[in-house]
mmCIF file as Biopython writes it, N, C-alpha, C and O atoms, coordinates in Angstrom:
data_model
#
loop_
_atom_site.group_PDB
_atom_site.id
_atom_site.type_symbol
_atom_site.label_atom_id
_atom_site.label_alt_id
_atom_site.label_comp_id
_atom_site.label_asym_id
_atom_site.label_entity_id
_atom_site.label_seq_id
_atom_site.pdbx_PDB_ins_code
_atom_site.Cartn_x
_atom_site.Cartn_y
_atom_site.Cartn_z
_atom_site.occupancy
_atom_site.B_iso_or_equiv
_atom_site.auth_seq_id
_atom_site.auth_asym_id
_atom_site.pdbx_PDB_model_num
ATOM 1   N N  . MET A ? 1  ? 1.494   -23.517 25.156 1.0 0.0 1  A 1 
ATOM 2   C CA . MET A ? 1  ? 0.627   -23.570 24.003 1.0 0.0 1  A 1 
ATOM 3   C C  . MET A ? 1  ? 0.940   -24.840 23.221 1.0 0.0 1  A 1 
ATOM 4   O O  . MET A ? 1  ? 2.105   -25.205 23.063 1.0 0.0 1  A 1 
ATOM 5   N N  . SER A ? 2  ? -0.091  -25.507 22.737 1.0 0.0 2  A 1 
ATOM 6   C CA . SER A ? 2  ? 0.127   -26.748 22.008 1.0 0.0 2  A 1 
ATOM 7   C C  . SER A ? 2  ? 0.690   -26.480 20.613 1.0 0.0 2  A 1 
ATOM 8   O O  . SER A ? 2  ? 0.435   -25.445 19.996 1.0 0.0 2  A 1 
ATOM 9   N N  . LYS A ? 3  ? 1.454   -27.442 20.154 1.0 0.0 3  A 1 
ATOM 10  C CA . LYS A ? 3  ? 2.082   -27.344 18.845 1.0 0.0 3  A 1 
ATOM 11  C C  . LYS A ? 3  ? 1.027   -27.555 17.763 1.0 0.0 3  A 1 
ATOM 12  O O  . LYS A ? 3  ? 0.154   -28.410 17.909 1.0 0.0 3  A 1 
ATOM 13  N N  . LYS A ? 4  ? 1.099   -26.791 16.689 1.0 0.0 4  A 1 
ATOM 14  C CA . LYS A ? 4  ? 0.155   -26.939 15.587 1.0 0.0 4  A 1 
ATOM 15  C C  . LYS A ? 4  ? 0.846   -27.596 14.412 1.0 0.0 4  A 1 
ATOM 16  O O  . LYS A ? 4  ? 2.026   -27.358 14.154 1.0 0.0 4  A 1 
ATOM 17  N N  . LYS A ? 5  ? 0.108   -28.415 13.710 1.0 0.0 5  A 1 
ATOM 18  C CA . LYS A ? 5  ? 0.645   -29.141 12.569 1.0 0.0 5  A 1 
ATOM 19  C C  . LYS A ? 5  ? -0.174  -28.781 11.335 1.0 0.0 5  A 1 
ATOM 20  O O  . LYS A ? 5  ? -1.404  -28.815 11.376 1.0 0.0 5  A 1 
ATOM 21  N N  . ALA A ? 6  ? 0.489   -28.439 10.251 1.0 0.0 6  A 1 
ATOM 22  C CA . ALA A ? 6  ? -0.186  -28.100 9.003  1.0 0.0 6  A 1 
ATOM 23  C C  . ALA A ? 6  ? -0.463  -29.371 8.198  1.0 0.0 6  A 1 
ATOM 24  O O  . ALA A ? 6  ? 0.323   -30.318 8.217  1.0 0.0 6  A 1 
ATOM 25  N N  . PHE A ? 7  ? -1.592  -29.372 7.495  1.0 0.0 7  A 1 
ATOM 26  C CA . PHE A ? 7  ? -1.905  -30.481 6.591  1.0 0.0 7  A 1 
ATOM 27  C C  . PHE A ? 7  ? -2.873  -29.982 5.524  1.0 0.0 7  A 1 
ATOM 28  O O  . PHE A ? 7  ? -3.580  -28.994 5.722  1.0 0.0 7  A 1 
ATOM 29  N N  . ALA A ? 8  ? -2.891  -30.679 4.394  1.0 0.0 8  A 1 
ATOM 30  C CA . ALA A ? 8  ? -3.797  -30.314 3.303  1.0 0.0 8  A 1 
ATOM 31  C C  . ALA A ? 8  ? -5.190  -30.863 3.584  1.0 0.0 8  A 1 
ATOM 32  O O  . ALA A ? 8  ? -5.340  -31.971 4.100  1.0 0.0 8  A 1 
ATOM 33  N N  . LEU A ? 9  ? -6.197  -30.087 3.243  1.0 0.0 9  A 1 
ATOM 34  C CA . LEU A ? 9  ? -7.575  -30.509 3.433  1.0 0.0 9  A 1 
ATOM 35  C C  . LEU A ? 9  ? -8.308  -30.368 2.107  1.0 0.0 9  A 1 
ATOM 36  O O  . LEU A ? 9  ? -8.363  -29.281 1.530  1.0 0.0 9  A 1 
ATOM 37  N N  . ARG A ? 10 ? -8.862  -31.457 1.634  1.0 0.0 10 A 1 
ATOM 38  C CA . ARG A ? 10 ? -9.682  -31.419 0.422  1.0 0.0 10 A 1 
ATOM 39  C C  . ARG A ? 10 ? -11.127 -31.277 0.866  1.0 0.0 10 A 1 
ATOM 40  O O  . ARG A ? 10 ? -11.624 -32.063 1.673  1.0 0.0 10 A 1 
ATOM 41  N N  . ILE A ? 11 ? -11.800 -30.256 0.325  1.0 0.0 11 A 1 
ATOM 42  C CA . ILE A ? 11 ? -13.165 -29.968 0.752  1.0 0.0 11 A 1 
ATOM 43  C C  . ILE A ? 11 ? -13.971 -29.496 -0.447 1.0 0.0 11 A 1 
ATOM 44  O O  . ILE A ? 11 ? -13.451 -28.810 -1.327 1.0 0.0 11 A 1 
ATOM 45  N N  . ASN A ? 12 ? -15.217 -29.862 -0.474 1.0 0.0 12 A 1 
ATOM 46  C CA . ASN A ? 12 ? -16.132 -29.448 -1.529 1.0 0.0 12 A 1 
ATOM 47  C C  . ASN A ? 12 ? -16.180 -27.919 -1.593 1.0 0.0 12 A 1 
ATOM 48  O O  . ASN A ? 12 ? -16.223 -27.250 -0.560 1.0 0.0 12 A 1 
ATOM 49  N N  . GLU A ? 13 ? -16.173 -27.377 -2.799 1.0 0.0 13 A 1 
ATOM 50  C CA . GLU A ? 13 ? -16.134 -25.918 -2.973 1.0 0.0 13 A 1 
ATOM 51  C C  . GLU A ? 13 ? -17.308 -25.214 -2.304 1.0 0.0 13 A 1 
ATOM 52  O O  . GLU A ? 13 ? -17.124 -24.172 -1.675 1.0 0.0 13 A 1 
ATOM 53  N N  . ASP A ? 14 ? -18.504 -25.765 -2.429 1.0 0.0 14 A 1 
ATOM 54  C CA . ASP A ? 14 ? -19.678 -25.142 -1.810 1.0 0.0 14 A 1 
ATOM 55  C C  . ASP A ? 14 ? -19.586 -25.171 -0.285 1.0 0.0 14 A 1 
ATOM 56  O O  . ASP A ? 14 ? -19.984 -24.220 0.387  1.0 0.0 14 A 1 
ATOM 57  N N  . MET A ? 15 ? -19.056 -26.272 0.252  1.0 0.0 15 A 1 
ATOM 58  C CA . MET A ? 15 ? -18.888 -26.369 1.693  1.0 0.0 15 A 1 
ATOM 59  C C  . MET A ? 15 ? -17.870 -25.337 2.175  1.0 0.0 15 A 1 
ATOM 60  O O  . MET A ? 15 ? -18.073 -24.693 3.204  1.0 0.0 15 A 1 
ATOM 61  N N  . LEU A ? 16 ? -16.784 -25.185 1.434  1.0 0.0 16 A 1 
ATOM 62  C CA . LEU A ? 16 ? -15.768 -24.207 1.809  1.0 0.0 16 A 1 
ATOM 63  C C  . LEU A ? 16 ? -16.348 -22.797 1.784  1.0 0.0 16 A 1 
ATOM 64  O O  . LEU A ? 16 ? -16.069 -22.003 2.682  1.0 0.0 16 A 1 
ATOM 65  N N  . LYS A ? 17 ? -17.138 -22.477 0.788  1.0 0.0 17 A 1 
ATOM 66  C CA . LYS A ? 17 ? -17.766 -21.149 0.714  1.0 0.0 17 A 1 
ATOM 67  C C  . LYS A ? 17 ? -18.660 -20.908 1.935  1.0 0.0 17 A 1 
ATOM 68  O O  . LYS A ? 17 ? -18.683 -19.810 2.489  1.0 0.0 17 A 1 
ATOM 69  N N  . ALA A ? 18 ? -19.395 -21.948 2.346  1.0 0.0 18 A 1 
ATOM 70  C CA . ALA A ? 18 ? -20.268 -21.823 3.521  1.0 0.0 18 A 1 
ATOM 71  C C  . ALA A ? 18 ? -19.441 -21.595 4.782  1.0 0.0 18 A 1 
ATOM 72  O O  . ALA A ? 18 ? -19.811 -20.781 5.627  1.0 0.0 18 A 1 
ATOM 73  N N  . VAL A ? 19 ? -18.319 -22.312 4.915  1.0 0.0 19 A 1 
ATOM 74  C CA . VAL A ? 19 ? -17.444 -22.140 6.082  1.0 0.0 19 A 1 
ATOM 75  C C  . VAL A ? 19 ? -16.815 -20.751 6.062  1.0 0.0 19 A 1 
ATOM 76  O O  . VAL A ? 19 ? -16.715 -20.101 7.103  1.0 0.0 19 A 1 
ATOM 77  N N  . GLU A ? 20 ? -16.391 -20.292 4.892  1.0 0.0 20 A 1 
ATOM 78  C CA . GLU A ? 20 ? -15.804 -18.943 4.779  1.0 0.0 20 A 1 
ATOM 79  C C  . GLU A ? 20 ? -16.809 -17.873 5.183  1.0 0.0 20 A 1 
ATOM 80  O O  . GLU A ? 20 ? -16.454 -16.916 5.872  1.0 0.0 20 A 1 
ATOM 81  N N  . LYS A ? 21 ? -18.054 -18.028 4.761  1.0 0.0 21 A 1 
ATOM 82  C CA . LYS A ? 21 ? -19.104 -17.064 5.123  1.0 0.0 21 A 1 
ATOM 83  C C  . LYS A ? 21 ? -19.338 -17.083 6.625  1.0 0.0 21 A 1 
ATOM 84  O O  . LYS A ? 21 ? -19.450 -16.028 7.248  1.0 0.0 21 A 1 
ATOM 85  N N  . TRP A ? 22 ? -19.413 -18.277 7.214  1.0 0.0 22 A 1 
ATOM 86  C CA . TRP A ? 22 ? -19.611 -18.419 8.647  1.0 0.0 22 A 1 
ATOM 87  C C  . TRP A ? 22 ? -18.448 -17.775 9.399  1.0 0.0 22 A 1 
ATOM 88  O O  . TRP A ? 22 ? -18.654 -17.071 10.388 1.0 0.0 22 A 1 
ATOM 89  N N  . ALA A ? 23 ? -17.231 -18.019 8.929  1.0 0.0 23 A 1 
ATOM 90  C CA . ALA A ? 23 ? -16.047 -17.435 9.563  1.0 0.0 23 A 1 
ATOM 91  C C  . ALA A ? 23 ? -16.113 -15.915 9.534  1.0 0.0 23 A 1 
ATOM 92  O O  . ALA A ? 23 ? -15.821 -15.255 10.531 1.0 0.0 23 A 1 
ATOM 93  N N  . THR A ? 24 ? -16.495 -15.368 8.400  1.0 0.0 24 A 1 
ATOM 94  C CA . THR A ? 24 ? -16.621 -13.912 8.284  1.0 0.0 24 A 1 
ATOM 95  C C  . THR A ? 24 ? -17.661 -13.379 9.265  1.0 0.0 24 A 1 
ATOM 96  O O  . THR A ? 24 ? -17.437 -12.367 9.930  1.0 0.0 24 A 1 
ATOM 97  N N  . ASP A ? 25 ? -18.793 -14.064 9.351  1.0 0.0 25 A 1 
ATOM 98  C CA . ASP A ? 25 ? -19.861 -13.656 10.277 1.0 0.0 25 A 1 
ATOM 99  C C  . ASP A ? 25 ? -19.412 -13.697 11.730 1.0 0.0 25 A 1 
ATOM 100 O O  . ASP A ? 25 ? -19.903 -12.920 12.549 1.0 0.0 25 A 1 
ATOM 101 N N  . GLU A ? 26 ? -18.483 -14.594 12.061 1.0 0.0 26 A 1 
ATOM 102 C CA . GLU A ? 26 ? -17.992 -14.765 13.430 1.0 0.0 26 A 1 
ATOM 103 C C  . GLU A ? 26 ? -16.670 -14.026 13.684 1.0 0.0 26 A 1 
ATOM 104 O O  . GLU A ? 26 ? -16.076 -14.154 14.755 1.0 0.0 26 A 1 
ATOM 105 N N  . PHE A ? 27 ? -16.217 -13.252 12.687 1.0 0.0 27 A 1 
ATOM 106 C CA . PHE A ? 27 ? -14.956 -12.497 12.787 1.0 0.0 27 A 1 
ATOM 107 C C  . PHE A ? 27 ? -13.760 -13.416 13.049 1.0 0.0 27 A 1 
ATOM 108 O O  . PHE A ? 27 ? -12.887 -13.109 13.860 1.0 0.0 27 A 1 
ATOM 109 N N  . ARG A ? 28 ? -13.742 -14.556 12.339 1.0 0.0 28 A 1 
ATOM 110 C CA . ARG A ? 28 ? -12.631 -15.501 12.434 1.0 0.0 28 A 1 
ATOM 111 C C  . ARG A ? 28 ? -12.039 -15.707 11.047 1.0 0.0 28 A 1 
ATOM 112 O O  . ARG A ? 28 ? -12.670 -15.401 10.035 1.0 0.0 28 A 1 
ATOM 113 N N  . SER A ? 29 ? -10.816 -16.232 11.015 1.0 0.0 29 A 1 
ATOM 114 C CA . SER A ? 29 ? -10.243 -16.680 9.749  1.0 0.0 29 A 1 
ATOM 115 C C  . SER A ? 29 ? -10.921 -18.004 9.387  1.0 0.0 29 A 1 
ATOM 116 O O  . SER A ? 29 ? -11.534 -18.648 10.238 1.0 0.0 29 A 1 
ATOM 117 N N  . THR A ? 30 ? -10.807 -18.396 8.139  1.0 0.0 30 A 1 
ATOM 118 C CA . THR A ? 30 ? -11.370 -19.682 7.727  1.0 0.0 30 A 1 
ATOM 119 C C  . THR A ? 30 ? -10.707 -20.809 8.512  1.0 0.0 30 A 1 
ATOM 120 O O  . THR A ? 30 ? -11.382 -21.723 8.986  1.0 0.0 30 A 1 
ATOM 121 N N  . ASN A ? 31 ? -9.388  -20.744 8.648  1.0 0.0 31 A 1 
ATOM 122 C CA . ASN A ? 31 ? -8.676  -21.762 9.414  1.0 0.0 31 A 1 
ATOM 123 C C  . ASN A ? 31 ? -9.148  -21.783 10.872 1.0 0.0 31 A 1 
ATOM 124 O O  . ASN A ? 31 ? -9.377  -22.851 11.440 1.0 0.0 31 A 1 
ATOM 125 N N  . GLY A ? 32 ? -9.288  -20.613 11.461 1.0 0.0 32 A 1 
ATOM 126 C CA . GLY A ? 32 ? -9.768  -20.518 12.838 1.0 0.0 32 A 1 
ATOM 127 C C  . GLY A ? 32 ? -11.174 -21.072 12.990 1.0 0.0 32 A 1 
ATOM 128 O O  . GLY A ? 32 ? -11.496 -21.691 14.004 1.0 0.0 32 A 1 
ATOM 129 N N  . GLN A ? 33 ? -12.013 -20.852 11.983 1.0 0.0 33 A 1 
ATOM 130 C CA . GLN A ? 33 ? -13.384 -21.369 12.028 1.0 0.0 33 A 1 
ATOM 131 C C  . GLN A ? 33 ? -13.392 -22.892 11.970 1.0 0.0 33 A 1 
ATOM 132 O O  . GLN A ? 33 ? -14.119 -23.541 12.721 1.0 0.0 33 A 1 
ATOM 133 N N  . ILE A ? 34 ? -12.590 -23.457 11.087 1.0 0.0 34 A 1 
ATOM 134 C CA . ILE A ? 34 ? -12.516 -24.917 10.978 1.0 0.0 34 A 1 
ATOM 135 C C  . ILE A ? 34 ? -11.993 -25.520 12.277 1.0 0.0 34 A 1 
ATOM 136 O O  . ILE A ? 34 ? -12.498 -26.542 12.744 1.0 0.0 34 A 1 
ATOM 137 N N  . GLU A ? 35 ? -10.975 -24.881 12.859 1.0 0.0 35 A 1 
ATOM 138 C CA . GLU A ? 35 ? -10.433 -25.373 14.122 1.0 0.0 35 A 1 
ATOM 139 C C  . GLU A ? 35 ? -11.496 -25.296 15.224 1.0 0.0 35 A 1 
ATOM 140 O O  . GLU A ? 35 ? -11.624 -26.220 16.027 1.0 0.0 35 A 1 
ATOM 141 N N  . TRP A ? 36 ? -12.248 -24.212 15.262 1.0 0.0 36 A 1 
ATOM 142 C CA . TRP A ? 36 ? -13.317 -24.053 16.249 1.0 0.0 36 A 1 
ATOM 143 C C  . TRP A ? 36 ? -14.392 -25.126 16.053 1.0 0.0 36 A 1 
ATOM 144 O O  . TRP A ? 36 ? -14.872 -25.714 17.023 1.0 0.0 36 A 1 
ATOM 145 N N  . MET A ? 37 ? -14.768 -25.380 14.790 1.0 0.0 37 A 1 
ATOM 146 C CA . MET A ? 37 ? -15.785 -26.386 14.493 1.0 0.0 37 A 1 
ATOM 147 C C  . MET A ? 37 ? -15.329 -27.775 14.951 1.0 0.0 37 A 1 
ATOM 148 O O  . MET A ? 37 ? -16.109 -28.534 15.528 1.0 0.0 37 A 1 
ATOM 149 N N  . LEU A ? 38 ? -14.073 -28.094 14.690 1.0 0.0 38 A 1 
ATOM 150 C CA . LEU A ? 38 ? -13.539 -29.385 15.118 1.0 0.0 38 A 1 
ATOM 151 C C  . LEU A ? 38 ? -13.502 -29.490 16.640 1.0 0.0 38 A 1 
ATOM 152 O O  . LEU A ? 38 ? -13.859 -30.523 17.207 1.0 0.0 38 A 1 
ATOM 153 N N  . THR A ? 39 ? -13.070 -28.418 17.292 1.0 0.0 39 A 1 
ATOM 154 C CA . THR A ? 39 ? -13.018 -28.403 18.755 1.0 0.0 39 A 1 
ATOM 155 C C  . THR A ? 39 ? -14.411 -28.611 19.354 1.0 0.0 39 A 1 
ATOM 156 O O  . THR A ? 39 ? -14.579 -29.391 20.291 1.0 0.0 39 A 1 
ATOM 157 N N  . GLU A ? 40 ? -15.403 -27.913 18.811 1.0 0.0 40 A 1 
ATOM 158 C CA . GLU A ? 40 ? -16.775 -28.051 19.302 1.0 0.0 40 A 1 
ATOM 159 C C  . GLU A ? 40 ? -17.312 -29.463 19.073 1.0 0.0 40 A 1 
ATOM 160 O O  . GLU A ? 40 ? -17.977 -30.028 19.941 1.0 0.0 40 A 1 
ATOM 161 N N  . SER A ? 41 ? -17.025 -30.024 17.910 1.0 0.0 41 A 1 
ATOM 162 C CA . SER A ? 41 ? -17.480 -31.389 17.618 1.0 0.0 41 A 1 
ATOM 163 C C  . SER A ? 41 ? -16.844 -32.397 18.567 1.0 0.0 41 A 1 
ATOM 164 O O  . SER A ? 41 ? -17.520 -33.297 19.064 1.0 0.0 41 A 1 
ATOM 165 N N  . LEU A ? 42 ? -15.559 -32.249 18.815 1.0 0.0 42 A 1 
ATOM 166 C CA . LEU A ? 42 ? -14.866 -33.142 19.749 1.0 0.0 42 A 1 
ATOM 167 C C  . LEU A ? 42 ? -15.423 -32.986 21.168 1.0 0.0 42 A 1 
ATOM 168 O O  . LEU A ? 42 ? -15.601 -33.974 21.880 1.0 0.0 42 A 1 
ATOM 169 N N  . ARG A ? 43 ? -15.697 -31.750 21.572 1.0 0.0 43 A 1 
ATOM 170 C CA . ARG A ? 43 ? -16.238 -31.498 22.906 1.0 0.0 43 A 1 
ATOM 171 C C  . ARG A ? 43 ? -17.615 -32.138 23.065 1.0 0.0 43 A 1 
ATOM 172 O O  . ARG A ? 43 ? -17.885 -32.795 24.070 1.0 0.0 43 A 1 
ATOM 173 N N  . LYS A ? 44 ? -18.475 -31.946 22.082 1.0 0.0 44 A 1 
ATOM 174 C CA . LYS A ? 44 ? -19.834 -32.501 22.155 1.0 0.0 44 A 1 
ATOM 175 C C  . LYS A ? 44 ? -19.829 -34.026 22.157 1.0 0.0 44 A 1 
ATOM 176 O O  . LYS A ? 44 ? -20.692 -34.654 22.769 1.0 0.0 44 A 1 
ATOM 177 N N  . ALA A ? 45 ? -18.861 -34.614 21.475 1.0 0.0 45 A 1 
ATOM 178 C CA . ALA A ? 45 ? -18.752 -36.081 21.428 1.0 0.0 45 A 1 
ATOM 179 C C  . ALA A ? 45 ? -17.933 -36.623 22.603 1.0 0.0 45 A 1 
ATOM 180 O O  . ALA A ? 45 ? -17.698 -37.827 22.707 1.0 0.0 45 A 1 
ATOM 181 N N  . LYS A ? 46 ? -17.503 -35.714 23.487 1.0 0.0 46 A 1 
ATOM 182 C CA . LYS A ? 46 ? -16.665 -36.070 24.637 1.0 0.0 46 A 1 
ATOM 183 C C  . LYS A ? 46 ? -15.405 -36.825 24.192 1.0 0.0 46 A 1 
ATOM 184 O O  . LYS A ? 46 ? -15.038 -37.852 24.763 1.0 0.0 46 A 1 
ATOM 185 N N  . ARG A ? 47 ? -14.762 -36.284 23.158 1.0 0.0 47 A 1 
ATOM 186 C CA . ARG A ? 47 ? -13.555 -36.892 22.595 1.0 0.0 47 A 1 
ATOM 187 C C  . ARG A ? 47 ? -12.399 -35.886 22.514 1.0 0.0 47 A 1 
ATOM 188 O O  . ARG A ? 47 ? -11.505 -36.030 21.680 1.0 0.0 47 A 1 
ATOM 189 N N  . GLN A ? 48 ? -12.419 -34.875 23.377 1.0 0.0 48 A 1 
ATOM 190 C CA . GLN A ? 48 ? -11.334 -33.895 23.368 1.0 0.0 48 A 1 
ATOM 191 C C  . GLN A ? 48 ? -10.027 -34.577 23.689 1.0 0.0 48 A 1 
ATOM 192 O O  . GLN A ? 48 ? -9.980  -35.491 24.511 1.0 0.0 48 A 1 
ATOM 193 N N  . PRO A ? 49 ? -8.963  -34.135 23.042 1.0 0.0 49 A 1 
ATOM 194 C CA . PRO A ? 49 ? -7.648  -34.695 23.403 1.0 0.0 49 A 1 
ATOM 195 C C  . PRO A ? 49 ? -7.274  -34.243 24.809 1.0 0.0 49 A 1 
ATOM 196 O O  . PRO A ? 49 ? -7.641  -33.153 25.246 1.0 0.0 49 A 1 
ATOM 197 N N  . LYS A ? 50 ? -6.545  -35.091 25.499 1.0 0.0 50 A 1 
ATOM 198 C CA . LYS A ? 50 ? -6.064  -34.717 26.835 1.0 0.0 50 A 1 
ATOM 199 C C  . LYS A ? 50 ? -5.025  -33.628 26.666 1.0 0.0 50 A 1 
ATOM 200 O O  . LYS A ? 50 ? -4.159  -33.707 25.794 1.0 0.0 50 A 1 
ATOM 201 N N  . ARG A ? 51 ? -5.117  -32.620 27.499 1.0 0.0 51 A 1 
ATOM 202 C CA . ARG A ? 51 ? -4.153  -31.509 27.437 1.0 0.0 51 A 1 
ATOM 203 C C  . ARG A ? 51 ? -2.878  -31.912 28.141 1.0 0.0 51 A 1 
ATOM 204 O O  . ARG A ? 51 ? -2.906  -32.419 29.263 1.0 0.0 51 A 1 
ATOM 205 N N  . SER A ? 52 ? -1.756  -31.681 27.474 1.0 0.0 52 A 1 
ATOM 206 C CA . SER A ? 52 ? -0.482  -31.942 28.125 1.0 0.0 52 A 1 
ATOM 207 C C  . SER A ? 52 ? -0.205  -30.795 29.081 1.0 0.0 52 A 1 
ATOM 208 O O  . SER A ? 52 ? -0.551  -29.649 28.795 1.0 0.0 52 A 1 
ATOM 209 N N  . SER A ? 53 ? 0.409   -31.091 30.196 1.0 0.0 53 A 1 
ATOM 210 C CA . SER A ? 53 ? 0.692   -30.031 31.164 1.0 0.0 53 A 1 
ATOM 211 C C  . SER A ? 53 ? 1.722   -29.085 30.565 1.0 0.0 53 A 1 
ATOM 212 O O  . SER A ? 53 ? 2.742   -29.500 30.016 1.0 0.0 53 A 1 
ATOM 213 N N  . GLU A ? 54 ? 1.416   -27.798 30.692 1.0 0.0 54 A 1 
ATOM 214 C CA . GLU A ? 54 ? 2.311   -26.785 30.154 1.0 0.0 54 A 1 
ATOM 215 C C  . GLU A ? 54 ? 3.526   -26.623 31.056 1.0 0.0 54 A 1 
ATOM 216 O O  . GLU A ? 54 ? 3.418   -26.627 32.282 1.0 0.0 54 A 1 
ATOM 217 N N  . LYS A ? 55 ? 4.671   -26.484 30.426 1.0 0.0 55 A 1 
ATOM 218 C CA . LYS A ? 55 ? 5.911   -26.300 31.182 1.0 0.0 55 A 1 
ATOM 219 C C  . LYS A ? 55 ? 6.119   -24.818 31.456 1.0 0.0 55 A 1 
ATOM 220 O O  . LYS A ? 55 ? 5.878   -23.986 30.581 1.0 0.0 55 A 1 
ATOM 221 N N  . PRO A ? 56 ? 6.568   -24.480 32.670 1.0 0.0 56 A 1 
ATOM 222 C CA . PRO A ? 56 ? 6.766   -23.068 33.020 1.0 0.0 56 A 1 
ATOM 223 C C  . PRO A ? 56 ? 7.902   -22.435 32.261 1.0 0.0 56 A 1 
ATOM 224 O O  . PRO A ? 56 ? 8.188   -21.253 32.449 1.0 0.0 56 A 1 
#
């Protein structure tokens, strides 16, 4: 499993409310929703990070 790094995110209050609502509708946490949105955006732009090979 890849290592996760915490960081602060400044976001417009209305945008955050919209993301929170979307997360609730999708049965995800707000953090999980943001991570999913970023992953989808990277995938669509063909900019996904290369996966490091997992060690057994």
